[in-house]
N, C-alpha and C positions, 0 to 999 in steps of 0.2 A: 504494500500500500504506500502511496505517496500523497502528500498534501501539497496543493498548489495554491498559494495565496497571492493575489495581486491587490494589495491594500490601496494603491493609488486609484484603481478603477473599481474597487469593491467587488471583486470576482474571486470565488473560492471553489475549489474542487478537491474531491477525494478520488484518486485514481487507483485502479487495480493494475499492477504491472508484474510481469514475471513469466513463468513457464508452467504449463500443465502438460507433463510428459514432454513430448517433442514439439508441442504447439505453443507459440508465443501468445500471451494474454496481455491485452492493453485496452483500457477504456475507463470512462468515468463511471463511478458509482453514485456520486453526488455532485451536482453543480448548482451553486447558489450565487446570485448577484444581488447587490443592494442598490436600488434605484429609487430616487425620490422618496427616501425614508421608508420604503417597503422592501421586504425580503422576497425576492423572486426565485422560487425554486424551479430552476430550468430542467433539472433531471434528478430523479430519485429512484434508485433501484433497491433500496433497503426494504426489509420486511415490515418494520415498524412504521416507517415514514418520518421523514425529517419534519414535516408540518406538525405531526402529532407530538414529536419531541419538543418542538418550539412552543406549542401551546401548553404542554405540560410544564414548561419553564416560565409560563406567565405571559408570553407574547400573544397579543390578541390576534384573532383570525383576520381582523380588518387590516393588519399589517403584513399579511402573508399572501402572496399571489402564487397560485399553482400554475406556473407559466407553461407547463407541459399539457395543460388542458387548453383546448381551442378557446379563443376569446368569447365566442358566443355561448360556450358551455359554462364559463366561470360563474355566471349568475346562479347556478344551481349547486355549486360545491360547498357553499358556506364560508368561503374565504373571500379575500379581496378580489375585486374584478380587475383592477389595475392600479 
């Protein structure tokens, strides 16, 4: 696992890197951006869900955008639209 932080642009990723047998593995497990005071979850492949972890820590759903949902669907997910 590798952490990638770009604090200037508020972009954060957790990457999976390495080998599974003779096959190279590389890809994002989590990608989060902070834009206009909101947490934009661009990608989340965790079982628990980053949004759930954030709300458990007291961050309101109105401050979290599930960016991997299409914009027209966000009104139904209980989190911020944008």
